[in-house]
N, C-alpha and C positions, 0 to 999 in steps of 0.2 A: 621538062629537064633541058638546062641550059644544052645549045650545042656544044661548046666547051667544056664538059662532061669529061674527065680522063674516061681511058675504055682500060679494063682489067687485060692482065695479062695472058695467055694463052689458058698457062696450069692456074692460076688464082682463079680465071673464069668456070674452068674444067670443074674445077675440086670446090667452088662455092655452088655450082648446081647441086652436084654431087652431095653437099651434107645440105641443102633442102630436102632434097628425095630421101634420104637418110633420117633425117629427125622425122619425117612425117612416116617413112617404113617402122620407127621405133615406136613409134606411139600406136600405131595399127597392131605391131606384136605384140605392146604390152596388153592392149585390150584383149587380143586372142589368146594370151596364157588364160589369163582371169576367168575368161569366159569358157574356157578348154581346158577341164582340168585335166585329161591326157597328155593334151600338148606341153602344157606345164612340166607334169612328170619327163617325159619323153626330154624334155627341153633339158630338166636338169641331173637327167642321166647322161648324159653326153661330157657333160664336165663338172659336176657335183653342185650347180647352183641355177636353175632356171634365168638368172640376171646373169651369170657369167657366159651361157650361153648367148643369152638375149645378144649381150655387150662387143662378142663377139663378132656373133651374125649383123651388126648393126657398120662398125667397122669393115667389116670384108664388104661388105656395100658401097660405103662412101669408097674403099679403094678401087674396088673395080669399076663404080659408076666413075669416079674422077677419070679413070685409064681411058673408060671407051671417050667420053667426054672429050678428053684430051686429044684422042686421036681423030672425033668425027668434029671436034670443032665447032659444035653448033651456037656453043654460051661464049665465046671468043666476041663477039658482037655487040655482046652486052654493055651497057655501058655499067659504071663501077656504082653509081647510085642503084641502078634497078636491081642489080645483083646483091647487095645489101636489102633493098629491100626484098628480095625472094627469099635471100635465108632469115631475115625477121620475121616475113611475114609466115614463112611454115614453122618455126620455133613461135610462134605466138598462136598460128593456129593450133601446132600440138597439146604448148599449155592449156586452151580452151578445149580441146577435145578429151584429154585428160581428166580437167576438171571434171568438163561434165560426165564421164563414165563414170569417175568414181561416187560423183553427186546422186548418179539415178542407182549404181547398181552396187 
């Protein structure tokens, strides 16, 4: 990557890192619910539907991690291209993992 690649702002970097992790957690949670009927039933009991609970949980993970990363600032040193690659990589990995999960199970 070129030296003149712009840096992301502190907030953008923190929430980009949080988004990468939230995407992966969402994928793990989707697979865990499919593999564990009691977990799926419990999550459905919390909000009326397991996907609603999952959505709320993932948004909370995103917000909390974003705020934590904002406070400790590890991602702010990353170049914008690297952060975009991290988010895109997480999304591609999640897509491949979900496709593989649903093909196998």
